[in-house]
PDB file of N, CA, C, O and CB in Angstrom:
ATOM      1  N   MET A   1      11.759  33.280  24.691  1.00  0.00           N
ATOM      2  CA  MET A   1      12.030  34.392  23.802  1.00  0.00           C
ATOM      3  C   MET A   1      12.543  33.884  22.450  1.00  0.00           C
ATOM      4  O   MET A   1      12.150  34.385  21.396  1.00  0.00           O
ATOM      5  CB  MET A   1      13.047  35.351  24.441  1.00  0.00           C
ATOM      6  N   LEU A   2      13.413  32.894  22.498  1.00  0.00           N
ATOM      7  CA  LEU A   2      13.985  32.355  21.269  1.00  0.00           C
ATOM      8  C   LEU A   2      12.920  31.631  20.445  1.00  0.00           C
ATOM      9  O   LEU A   2      12.872  31.773  19.223  1.00  0.00           O
ATOM     10  CB  LEU A   2      15.146  31.403  21.593  1.00  0.00           C
ATOM     11  N   LYS A   3      12.083  30.869  21.107  1.00  0.00           N
ATOM     12  CA  LYS A   3      11.031  30.151  20.396  1.00  0.00           C
ATOM     13  C   LYS A   3      10.020  31.120  19.789  1.00  0.00           C
ATOM     14  O   LYS A   3       9.479  30.861  18.714  1.00  0.00           O
ATOM     15  CB  LYS A   3      10.324  29.173  21.336  1.00  0.00           C
ATOM     16  N   ALA A   4       9.765  32.227  20.469  1.00  0.00           N
ATOM     17  CA  ALA A   4       8.862  33.247  19.931  1.00  0.00           C
ATOM     18  C   ALA A   4       9.461  33.874  18.673  1.00  0.00           C
ATOM     19  O   ALA A   4       8.736  34.152  17.718  1.00  0.00           O
ATOM     20  CB  ALA A   4       8.577  34.338  20.992  1.00  0.00           C
ATOM     21  N   LEU A   5      10.776  34.099  18.663  1.00  0.00           N
ATOM     22  CA  LEU A   5      11.445  34.640  17.482  1.00  0.00           C
ATOM     23  C   LEU A   5      11.355  33.666  16.311  1.00  0.00           C
ATOM     24  O   LEU A   5      11.119  34.078  15.175  1.00  0.00           O
ATOM     25  CB  LEU A   5      12.912  34.956  17.795  1.00  0.00           C
ATOM     26  N   ILE A   6      11.540  32.392  16.581  1.00  0.00           N
ATOM     27  CA  ILE A   6      11.463  31.380  15.526  1.00  0.00           C
ATOM     28  C   ILE A   6      10.045  31.300  14.964  1.00  0.00           C
ATOM     29  O   ILE A   6       9.862  31.211  13.750  1.00  0.00           O
ATOM     30  CB  ILE A   6      11.904  30.002  16.062  1.00  0.00           C
ATOM     31  N   ILE A   7       9.054  31.332  15.833  1.00  0.00           N
ATOM     32  CA  ILE A   7       7.658  31.293  15.369  1.00  0.00           C
ATOM     33  C   ILE A   7       7.328  32.542  14.569  1.00  0.00           C
ATOM     34  O   ILE A   7       6.647  32.462  13.546  1.00  0.00           O
ATOM     35  CB  ILE A   7       6.688  31.158  16.562  1.00  0.00           C
ATOM     36  N   PHE A   8       7.809  33.705  15.029  1.00  0.00           N
ATOM     37  CA  PHE A   8       7.567  34.945  14.298  1.00  0.00           C
ATOM     38  C   PHE A   8       8.182  34.891  12.903  1.00  0.00           C
ATOM     39  O   PHE A   8       7.550  35.303  11.931  1.00  0.00           O
ATOM     40  CB  PHE A   8       8.127  36.138  15.073  1.00  0.00           C
ATOM     41  N   LEU A   9       9.410  34.387  12.800  1.00  0.00           N
ATOM     42  CA  LEU A   9      10.057  34.293  11.487  1.00  0.00           C
ATOM     43  C   LEU A   9       9.325  33.302  10.579  1.00  0.00           C
ATOM     44  O   LEU A   9       9.206  33.540   9.377  1.00  0.00           O
ATOM     45  CB  LEU A   9      11.529  33.873  11.646  1.00  0.00           C
ATOM     46  N   MET A  10       8.838  32.204  11.134  1.00  0.00           N
ATOM     47  CA  MET A  10       8.072  31.246  10.330  1.00  0.00           C
ATOM     48  C   MET A  10       6.782  31.880   9.804  1.00  0.00           C
ATOM     49  O   MET A  10       6.427  31.709   8.638  1.00  0.00           O
ATOM     50  CB  MET A  10       7.743  29.990  11.160  1.00  0.00           C
ATOM     51  N   LEU A  11       6.094  32.607  10.669  1.00  0.00           N
ATOM     52  CA  LEU A  11       4.870  33.281  10.236  1.00  0.00           C
ATOM     53  C   LEU A  11       5.156  34.348   9.189  1.00  0.00           C
ATOM     54  O   LEU A  11       4.372  34.534   8.259  1.00  0.00           O
ATOM     55  CB  LEU A  11       4.160  33.905  11.429  1.00  0.00           C
ATOM     56  N   ALA A  12       6.274  35.046   9.337  1.00  0.00           N
ATOM     57  CA  ALA A  12       6.648  36.050   8.347  1.00  0.00           C
ATOM     58  C   ALA A  12       6.949  35.409   6.994  1.00  0.00           C
ATOM     59  O   ALA A  12       6.626  35.987   5.956  1.00  0.00           O
ATOM     60  CB  ALA A  12       7.860  36.845   8.831  1.00  0.00           C
ATOM     61  N   VAL A  13       7.553  34.240   6.990  1.00  0.00           N
ATOM     62  CA  VAL A  13       7.824  33.519   5.739  1.00  0.00           C
ATOM     63  C   VAL A  13       6.502  33.114   5.083  1.00  0.00           C
ATOM     64  O   VAL A  13       6.355  33.221   3.866  1.00  0.00           O
ATOM     65  CB  VAL A  13       8.712  32.262   6.001  1.00  0.00           C
ATOM     66  N   ILE A  14       5.551  32.654   5.878  1.00  0.00           N
ATOM     67  CA  ILE A  14       4.251  32.242   5.334  1.00  0.00           C
ATOM     68  C   ILE A  14       3.495  33.447   4.782  1.00  0.00           C
ATOM     69  O   ILE A  14       2.877  33.355   3.722  1.00  0.00           O
ATOM     70  CB  ILE A  14       3.408  31.534   6.417  1.00  0.00           C
ATOM     71  N   VAL A  15       3.538  34.571   5.487  1.00  0.00           N
ATOM     72  CA  VAL A  15       2.880  35.786   4.997  1.00  0.00           C
ATOM     73  C   VAL A  15       3.514  36.242   3.694  1.00  0.00           C
ATOM     74  O   VAL A  15       2.809  36.649   2.771  1.00  0.00           O
ATOM     75  CB  VAL A  15       2.955  36.911   6.046  1.00  0.00           C
ATOM     76  N   SER A  16       4.820  36.178   3.609  1.00  0.00           N
ATOM     77  CA  SER A  16       5.510  36.555   2.383  1.00  0.00           C
ATOM     78  C   SER A  16       5.156  35.615   1.235  1.00  0.00           C
ATOM     79  O   SER A  16       5.035  36.048   0.088  1.00  0.00           O
ATOM     80  CB  SER A  16       7.017  36.562   2.607  1.00  0.00           C
ATOM     81  N   LEU A  17       4.991  34.347   1.539  1.00  0.00           N
ATOM     82  CA  LEU A  17       4.592  33.372   0.527  1.00  0.00           C
ATOM     83  C   LEU A  17       3.221  33.717  -0.056  1.00  0.00           C
ATOM     84  O   LEU A  17       3.040  33.731  -1.273  1.00  0.00           O
ATOM     85  CB  LEU A  17       4.572  31.959   1.128  1.00  0.00           C
ATOM     86  N   PHE A  18       2.261  33.995   0.824  1.00  0.00           N
ATOM     87  CA  PHE A  18       0.922  34.296   0.345  1.00  0.00           C
ATOM     88  C   PHE A  18       0.826  35.682  -0.297  1.00  0.00           C
ATOM     89  O   PHE A  18      -0.008  35.893  -1.178  1.00  0.00           O
ATOM     90  CB  PHE A  18      -0.061  34.192   1.484  1.00  0.00           C
ATOM     91  N   SER A  19       1.663  36.623   0.128  1.00  0.00           N
ATOM     92  CA  SER A  19       1.660  37.916  -0.548  1.00  0.00           C
ATOM     93  C   SER A  19       2.215  37.770  -1.964  1.00  0.00           C
ATOM     94  O   SER A  19       1.736  38.431  -2.885  1.00  0.00           O
ATOM     95  CB  SER A  19       2.481  38.950   0.251  1.00  0.00           C
ATOM     96  N   GLY A  20       3.212  36.918  -2.144  1.00  0.00           N
ATOM     97  CA  GLY A  20       3.720  36.647  -3.490  1.00  0.00           C
ATOM     98  C   GLY A  20       2.663  36.002  -4.366  1.00  0.00           C
ATOM     99  O   GLY A  20       2.553  36.328  -5.549  1.00  0.00           O
ATOM    100  N   LEU A  21       1.880  35.087  -3.798  1.00  0.00           N
ATOM    101  CA  LEU A  21       0.784  34.470  -4.548  1.00  0.00           C
ATOM    102  C   LEU A  21      -0.260  35.509  -4.923  1.00  0.00           C
ATOM    103  O   LEU A  21      -0.763  35.511  -6.047  1.00  0.00           O
ATOM    104  CB  LEU A  21       0.137  33.342  -3.732  1.00  0.00           C
ATOM    105  N   PHE A  22      -0.586  36.389  -3.988  1.00  0.00           N
ATOM    106  CA  PHE A  22      -1.564  37.443  -4.262  1.00  0.00           C
ATOM    107  C   PHE A  22      -1.075  38.365  -5.374  1.00  0.00           C
ATOM    108  O   PHE A  22      -1.838  38.703  -6.279  1.00  0.00           O
ATOM    109  CB  PHE A  22      -1.848  38.254  -2.992  1.00  0.00           C
ATOM    110  N   PHE A  23       0.199  38.777  -5.311  1.00  0.00           N
ATOM    111  CA  PHE A  23       0.742  39.654  -6.347  1.00  0.00           C
ATOM    112  C   PHE A  23       0.793  38.954  -7.693  1.00  0.00           C
ATOM    113  O   PHE A  23       0.575  39.586  -8.727  1.00  0.00           O
ATOM    114  CB  PHE A  23       2.135  40.136  -5.959  1.00  0.00           C
ATOM    115  N   LEU A  24       1.075  37.663  -7.698  1.00  0.00           N
ATOM    116  CA  LEU A  24       1.122  36.909  -8.946  1.00  0.00           C
ATOM    117  C   LEU A  24      -0.261  36.836  -9.584  1.00  0.00           C
ATOM    118  O   LEU A  24      -0.400  36.995 -10.797  1.00  0.00           O
ATOM    119  CB  LEU A  24       1.669  35.496  -8.698  1.00  0.00           C
ATOM    120  N   LEU A  25      -1.286  36.594  -8.761  1.00  0.00           N
ATOM    121  CA  LEU A  25      -2.633  36.503  -9.294  1.00  0.00           C
ATOM    122  C   LEU A  25      -3.176  37.872  -9.702  1.00  0.00           C
ATOM    123  O   LEU A  25      -3.882  37.986 -10.703  1.00  0.00           O
ATOM    124  CB  LEU A  25      -3.552  35.863  -8.274  1.00  0.00           C
ATOM    125  N   LYS A  26      -2.851  38.903  -8.935  1.00  0.00           N
ATOM    126  CA  LYS A  26      -3.379  40.227  -9.215  1.00  0.00           C
ATOM    127  C   LYS A  26      -2.689  40.878 -10.406  1.00  0.00           C
ATOM    128  O   LYS A  26      -3.355  41.438 -11.277  1.00  0.00           O
ATOM    129  CB  LYS A  26      -3.238  41.107  -7.997  1.00  0.00           C
ATOM    130  N   ASP A  27      -1.366  40.809 -10.453  1.00  0.00           N
ATOM    131  CA  ASP A  27      -0.605  41.488 -11.507  1.00  0.00           C
ATOM    132  C   ASP A  27      -0.339  40.609 -12.713  1.00  0.00           C
ATOM    133  O   ASP A  27       0.008  41.114 -13.780  1.00  0.00           O
ATOM    134  CB  ASP A  27       0.701  41.979 -10.959  1.00  0.00           C
ATOM    135  N   GLY A  28      -0.492  39.336 -12.567  1.00  0.00           N
ATOM    136  CA  GLY A  28      -0.194  38.431 -13.665  1.00  0.00           C
ATOM    137  C   GLY A  28       1.298  38.289 -13.915  1.00  0.00           C
ATOM    138  O   GLY A  28       1.701  37.859 -14.996  1.00  0.00           O
ATOM    139  N   GLY A  29       2.112  38.636 -12.950  1.00  0.00           N
ATOM    140  CA  GLY A  29       3.562  38.506 -13.108  1.00  0.00           C
ATOM    141  C   GLY A  29       4.184  39.609 -13.933  1.00  0.00           C
ATOM    142  O   GLY A  29       5.308  39.454 -14.412  1.00  0.00           O
ATOM    143  N   LYS A  30       3.486  40.728 -14.115  1.00  0.00           N
ATOM    144  CA  LYS A  30       3.998  41.811 -14.967  1.00  0.00           C
ATOM    145  C   LYS A  30       4.787  42.858 -14.199  1.00  0.00           C
ATOM    146  O   LYS A  30       5.453  43.698 -14.804  1.00  0.00           O
ATOM    147  CB  LYS A  30       2.858  42.481 -15.682  1.00  0.00           C
ATOM    148  N   THR A  31       4.721  42.820 -12.887  1.00  0.00           N
ATOM    149  CA  THR A  31       5.474  43.784 -12.085  1.00  0.00           C
ATOM    150  C   THR A  31       6.543  43.053 -11.288  1.00  0.00           C
ATOM    151  O   THR A  31       6.632  41.825 -11.316  1.00  0.00           O
ATOM    152  CB  THR A  31       4.534  44.577 -11.138  1.00  0.00           C
ATOM    153  N   ASN A  32       7.341  43.819 -10.587  1.00  0.00           N
ATOM    154  CA  ASN A  32       8.441  43.241  -9.805  1.00  0.00           C
ATOM    155  C   ASN A  32       8.028  42.878  -8.391  1.00  0.00           C
ATOM    156  O   ASN A  32       8.873  42.457  -7.601  1.00  0.00           O
ATOM    157  CB  ASN A  32       9.599  44.203  -9.755  1.00  0.00           C
ATOM    158  N   ARG A  33       6.756  43.028  -8.047  1.00  0.00           N
ATOM    159  CA  ARG A  33       6.333  42.755  -6.680  1.00  0.00           C
ATOM    160  C   ARG A  33       6.474  41.280  -6.327  1.00  0.00           C
ATOM    161  O   ARG A  33       6.743  40.947  -5.173  1.00  0.00           O
ATOM    162  CB  ARG A  33       4.896  43.198  -6.481  1.00  0.00           C
ATOM    163  N   VAL A  34       6.300  40.398  -7.293  1.00  0.00           N
ATOM    164  CA  VAL A  34       6.472  38.969  -7.029  1.00  0.00           C
ATOM    165  C   VAL A  34       7.942  38.671  -6.744  1.00  0.00           C
ATOM    166  O   VAL A  34       8.257  37.894  -5.842  1.00  0.00           O
ATOM    167  CB  VAL A  34       5.967  38.122  -8.227  1.00  0.00           C
ATOM    168  N   VAL A  35       8.823  39.276  -7.496  1.00  0.00           N
ATOM    169  CA  VAL A  35      10.262  39.074  -7.298  1.00  0.00           C
ATOM    170  C   VAL A  35      10.699  39.638  -5.947  1.00  0.00           C
ATOM    171  O   VAL A  35      11.504  39.027  -5.243  1.00  0.00           O
ATOM    172  CB  VAL A  35      11.067  39.736  -8.440  1.00  0.00           C
ATOM    173  N   ASN A  36      10.167  40.801  -5.591  1.00  0.00           N
ATOM    174  CA  ASN A  36      10.499  41.388  -4.289  1.00  0.00           C
ATOM    175  C   ASN A  36       9.986  40.509  -3.153  1.00  0.00           C
ATOM    176  O   ASN A  36      10.663  40.353  -2.137  1.00  0.00           O
ATOM    177  CB  ASN A  36       9.910  42.805  -4.169  1.00  0.00           C
ATOM    178  N   SER A  37       8.806  39.941  -3.316  1.00  0.00           N
ATOM    179  CA  SER A  37       8.260  39.046  -2.307  1.00  0.00           C
ATOM    180  C   SER A  37       9.129  37.801  -2.173  1.00  0.00           C
ATOM    181  O   SER A  37       9.352  37.315  -1.064  1.00  0.00           O
ATOM    182  CB  SER A  37       6.818  38.658  -2.656  1.00  0.00           C
ATOM    183  N   LEU A  38       9.615  37.288  -3.285  1.00  0.00           N
ATOM    184  CA  LEU A  38      10.514  36.136  -3.247  1.00  0.00           C
ATOM    185  C   LEU A  38      11.817  36.485  -2.535  1.00  0.00           C
ATOM    186  O   LEU A  38      12.333  35.687  -1.752  1.00  0.00           O
ATOM    187  CB  LEU A  38      10.806  35.638  -4.669  1.00  0.00           C
ATOM    188  N   ALA A  39      12.346  37.670  -2.804  1.00  0.00           N
ATOM    189  CA  ALA A  39      13.589  38.094  -2.156  1.00  0.00           C
ATOM    190  C   ALA A  39      13.395  38.223  -0.647  1.00  0.00           C
ATOM    191  O   ALA A  39      14.272  37.836   0.126  1.00  0.00           O
ATOM    192  CB  ALA A  39      14.075  39.431  -2.746  1.00  0.00           C
ATOM    193  N   VAL A  40      12.262  38.762  -0.228  1.00  0.00           N
ATOM    194  CA  VAL A  40      11.977  38.878   1.202  1.00  0.00           C
ATOM    195  C   VAL A  40      11.846  37.498   1.821  1.00  0.00           C
ATOM    196  O   VAL A  40      12.357  37.253   2.913  1.00  0.00           O
ATOM    197  CB  VAL A  40      10.693  39.696   1.441  1.00  0.00           C
ATOM    198  N   ARG A  41      11.162  36.594   1.127  1.00  0.00           N
ATOM    199  CA  ARG A  41      10.964  35.244   1.663  1.00  0.00           C
ATOM    200  C   ARG A  41      12.291  34.497   1.790  1.00  0.00           C
ATOM    201  O   ARG A  41      12.518  33.809   2.786  1.00  0.00           O
ATOM    202  CB  ARG A  41      10.000  34.453   0.769  1.00  0.00           C
ATOM    203  N   VAL A  42      13.152  34.622   0.811  1.00  0.00           N
ATOM    204  CA  VAL A  42      14.458  33.963   0.881  1.00  0.00           C
ATOM    205  C   VAL A  42      15.299  34.544   2.014  1.00  0.00           C
ATOM    206  O   VAL A  42      15.964  33.807   2.742  1.00  0.00           O
ATOM    207  CB  VAL A  42      15.203  34.103  -0.458  1.00  0.00           C
ATOM    208  N   THR A  43      15.266  35.866   2.158  1.00  0.00           N
ATOM    209  CA  THR A  43      16.009  36.515   3.231  1.00  0.00           C
ATOM    210  C   THR A  43      15.510  36.075   4.598  1.00  0.00           C
ATOM    211  O   THR A  43      16.308  35.789   5.491  1.00  0.00           O
ATOM    212  CB  THR A  43      15.908  38.026   3.103  1.00  0.00           C
ATOM    213  N   LEU A  44      14.192  36.018   4.765  1.00  0.00           N
ATOM    214  CA  LEU A  44      13.627  35.569   6.033  1.00  0.00           C
ATOM    215  C   LEU A  44      13.976  34.108   6.310  1.00  0.00           C
ATOM    216  O   LEU A  44      14.246  33.738   7.453  1.00  0.00           O
ATOM    217  CB  LEU A  44      12.111  35.754   6.031  1.00  0.00           C
ATOM    218  N   SER A  45      13.970  33.288   5.276  1.00  0.00           N
ATOM    219  CA  SER A  45      14.309  31.874   5.454  1.00  0.00           C
ATOM    220  C   SER A  45      15.770  31.693   5.853  1.00  0.00           C
ATOM    221  O   SER A  45      16.083  30.862   6.705  1.00  0.00           O
ATOM    222  CB  SER A  45      14.020  31.097   4.172  1.00  0.00           C
ATOM    223  N   VAL A  46      16.653  32.457   5.248  1.00  0.00           N
ATOM    224  CA  VAL A  46      18.069  32.381   5.609  1.00  0.00           C
ATOM    225  C   VAL A  46      18.271  32.874   7.038  1.00  0.00           C
ATOM    226  O   VAL A  46      19.055  32.295   7.790  1.00  0.00           O
ATOM    227  CB  VAL A  46      18.931  33.207   4.625  1.00  0.00           C
ATOM    228  N   LEU A  47      17.572  33.935   7.414  1.00  0.00           N
ATOM    229  CA  LEU A  47      17.653  34.436   8.780  1.00  0.00           C
ATOM    230  C   LEU A  47      17.119  33.414   9.777  1.00  0.00           C
ATOM    231  O   LEU A  47      17.694  33.232  10.850  1.00  0.00           O
ATOM    232  CB  LEU A  47      16.883  35.747   8.910  1.00  0.00           C
ATOM    233  N   LEU A  48      16.023  32.749   9.429  1.00  0.00           N
ATOM    234  CA  LEU A  48      15.468  31.706  10.294  1.00  0.00           C
ATOM    235  C   LEU A  48      16.451  30.555  10.461  1.00  0.00           C
ATOM    236  O   LEU A  48      16.661  30.070  11.573  1.00  0.00           O
ATOM    237  CB  LEU A  48      14.141  31.186   9.725  1.00  0.00           C
ATOM    238  N   LEU A  49      17.043  30.125   9.379  1.00  0.00           N
ATOM    239  CA  LEU A  49      18.033  29.049   9.447  1.00  0.00           C
ATOM    240  C   LEU A  49      19.240  29.460  10.286  1.00  0.00           C
ATOM    241  O   LEU A  49      19.760  28.662  11.067  1.00  0.00           O
ATOM    242  CB  LEU A  49      18.486  28.652   8.037  1.00  0.00           C
ATOM    243  N   ALA A  50      19.681  30.701  10.124  1.00  0.00           N
ATOM    244  CA  ALA A  50      20.825  31.182  10.906  1.00  0.00           C
ATOM    245  C   ALA A  50      20.501  31.235  12.393  1.00  0.00           C
ATOM    246  O   ALA A  50      21.336  30.881  13.225  1.00  0.00           O
ATOM    247  CB  ALA A  50      21.257  32.565  10.420  1.00  0.00           C
ATOM    248  N   VAL A  51      19.291  31.677  12.732  1.00  0.00           N
ATOM    249  CA  VAL A  51      18.897  31.733  14.143  1.00  0.00           C
ATOM    250  C   VAL A  51      18.847  30.330  14.737  1.00  0.00           C
ATOM    251  O   VAL A  51      19.312  30.111  15.856  1.00  0.00           O
ATOM    252  CB  VAL A  51      17.528  32.428  14.301  1.00  0.00           C
ATOM    253  N   ILE A  52      18.290  29.385  13.998  1.00  0.00           N
ATOM    254  CA  ILE A  52      18.194  28.016  14.500  1.00  0.00           C
ATOM    255  C   ILE A  52      19.585  27.391  14.659  1.00  0.00           C
ATOM    256  O   ILE A  52      19.873  26.770  15.682  1.00  0.00           O
ATOM    257  CB  ILE A  52      17.332  27.161  13.557  1.00  0.00           C
ATOM    258  N   LEU A  53      20.431  27.553  13.664  1.00  0.00           N
ATOM    259  CA  LEU A  53      21.779  26.969  13.752  1.00  0.00           C
ATOM    260  C   LEU A  53      22.605  27.625  14.855  1.00  0.00           C
ATOM    261  O   LEU A  53      23.337  26.940  15.569  1.00  0.00           O
ATOM    262  CB  LEU A  53      22.508  27.106  12.409  1.00  0.00           C
ATOM    263  N   LEU A  54      22.495  28.936  14.999  1.00  0.00           N
ATOM    264  CA  LEU A  54      23.241  29.629  16.041  1.00  0.00           C
ATOM    265  C   LEU A  54      22.759  29.213  17.427  1.00  0.00           C
ATOM    266  O   LEU A  54      23.563  29.029  18.340  1.00  0.00           O
ATOM    267  CB  LEU A  54      23.113  31.144  15.868  1.00  0.00           C
ATOM    268  N   SER A  55      21.458  29.068  17.579  1.00  0.00           N
ATOM    269  CA  SER A  55      20.942  28.662  18.890  1.00  0.00           C
ATOM    270  C   SER A  55      21.285  27.203  19.198  1.00  0.00           C
ATOM    271  O   SER A  55      21.493  26.860  20.362  1.00  0.00           O
ATOM    272  CB  SER A  55      19.422  28.864  18.948  1.00  0.00           C
ATOM    273  N   LEU A  56      21.350  26.343  18.190  1.00  0.00           N
ATOM    274  CA  LEU A  56      21.806  24.971  18.421  1.00  0.00           C
ATOM    275  C   LEU A  56      23.283  24.942  18.795  1.00  0.00           C
ATOM    276  O   LEU A  56      23.691  24.168  19.661  1.00  0.00           O
ATOM    277  CB  LEU A  56      21.562  24.108  17.177  1.00  0.00           C
ATOM    278  N   TRP A  57      24.080  25.778  18.150  1.00  0.00           N
ATOM    279  CA  TRP A  57      25.508  25.826  18.425  1.00  0.00           C
ATOM    280  C   TRP A  57      25.781  26.338  19.832  1.00  0.00           C
ATOM    281  O   TRP A  57      26.683  25.849  20.511  1.00  0.00           O
ATOM    282  CB  TRP A  57      26.215  26.705  17.402  1.00  0.00           C
ATOM    283  N   GLN A  58      24.988  27.339  20.277  1.00  0.00           N
ATOM    284  CA  GLN A  58      25.174  27.893  21.613  1.00  0.00           C
ATOM    285  C   GLN A  58      24.569  27.017  22.704  1.00  0.00           C
ATOM    286  O   GLN A  58      24.909  27.162  23.879  1.00  0.00           O
ATOM    287  CB  GLN A  58      24.572  29.270  21.681  1.00  0.00           C
ATOM    288  N   GLY A  59      23.688  26.123  22.324  1.00  0.00           N
ATOM    289  CA  GLY A  59      23.072  25.262  23.308  1.00  0.00           C
ATOM    290  C   GLY A  59      21.723  25.756  23.800  1.00  0.00           C
ATOM    291  O   GLY A  59      21.146  25.159  24.708  1.00  0.00           O
ATOM    292  N   SER A  60      21.212  26.824  23.226  1.00  0.00           N
ATOM    293  CA  SER A  60      19.908  27.344  23.624  1.00  0.00           C
ATOM    294  C   SER A  60      18.774  26.410  23.205  1.00  0.00           C
ATOM    295  O   SER A  60      17.767  26.288  23.902  1.00  0.00           O
ATOM    296  CB  SER A  60      19.691  28.727  23.023  1.00  0.00           C
ATOM    297  N   LEU A  61      18.946  25.766  22.079  1.00  0.00           N
ATOM    298  CA  LEU A  61      18.008  24.737  21.613  1.00  0.00           C
ATOM    299  C   LEU A  61      18.736  23.401  21.628  1.00  0.00           C
ATOM    300  O   LEU A  61      19.938  23.327  21.372  1.00  0.00           O
ATOM    301  CB  LEU A  61      17.454  25.064  20.174  1.00  0.00           C
ATOM    302  N   THR A  62      17.995  22.363  21.930  1.00  0.00           N
ATOM    303  CA  THR A  62      18.591  21.029  21.907  1.00  0.00           C
ATOM    304  C   THR A  62      17.737  20.125  21.041  1.00  0.00           C
ATOM    305  O   THR A  62      16.519  20.285  20.962  1.00  0.00           O
ATOM    306  CB  THR A  62      18.731  20.447  23.340  1.00  0.00           C
ATOM    307  N   LEU A  63      18.379  19.191  20.404  1.00  0.00           N
ATOM    308  CA  LEU A  63      17.677  18.194  19.614  1.00  0.00           C
ATOM    309  C   LEU A  63      17.323  17.022  20.516  1.00  0.00           C
ATOM    310  O   LEU A  63      18.109  16.634  21.380  1.00  0.00           O
ATOM    311  CB  LEU A  63      18.534  17.730  18.404  1.00  0.00           C
ATOM    312  N   HIS A  64      16.156  16.471  20.314  1.00  0.00           N
ATOM    313  CA  HIS A  64      15.716  15.331  21.106  1.00  0.00           C
ATOM    314  C   HIS A  64      15.903  14.059  20.287  1.00  0.00           C
ATOM    315  O   HIS A  64      15.170  13.829  19.325  1.00  0.00           O
ATOM    316  CB  HIS A  64      14.234  15.494  21.547  1.00  0.00           C
ATOM    317  N   PRO A  65      16.879  13.232  20.659  1.00  0.00           N
ATOM    318  CA  PRO A  65      17.102  11.995  19.890  1.00  0.00           C
ATOM    319  C   PRO A  65      15.951  11.010  20.099  1.00  0.00           C
ATOM    320  O   PRO A  65      15.320  10.976  21.155  1.00  0.00           O
ATOM    321  CB  PRO A  65      18.442  11.337  20.298  1.00  0.00           C
ATOM    322  N   THR A  66      15.705  10.231  19.088  1.00  0.00           N
ATOM    323  CA  THR A  66      14.648   9.227  19.198  1.00  0.00           C
ATOM    324  C   THR A  66      15.136   8.057  20.046  1.00  0.00           C
ATOM    325  O   THR A  66      16.320   7.722  20.021  1.00  0.00           O
ATOM    326  CB  THR A  66      14.204   8.736  17.796  1.00  0.00           C
ATOM    327  N   PRO A  67      14.239   7.441  20.788  1.00  0.00           N
ATOM    328  CA  PRO A  67      14.664   6.326  21.665  1.00  0.00           C
ATOM    329  C   PRO A  67      14.993   5.072  20.887  1.00  0.00           C
ATOM    330  O   PRO A  67      15.362   4.058  21.479  1.00  0.00           O
ATOM    331  CB  PRO A  67      13.581   6.009  22.680  1.00  0.00           C
TER     332      PRO A  67
END
């Protein structure tokens, strides 16, 4: 369940990235849609980082050290 949430958030960040590119090319940067897309992408990235750090702190995810 946790890994599915992380993958979903990563995909949402990528979709937001490409929607910002689409708005930039379509509008030429004259509207606020590019800025809104950036705000959504930053928010999703912070949420993704928080989920990963919280799950590492709780022990739900573990890091695999190199041999």
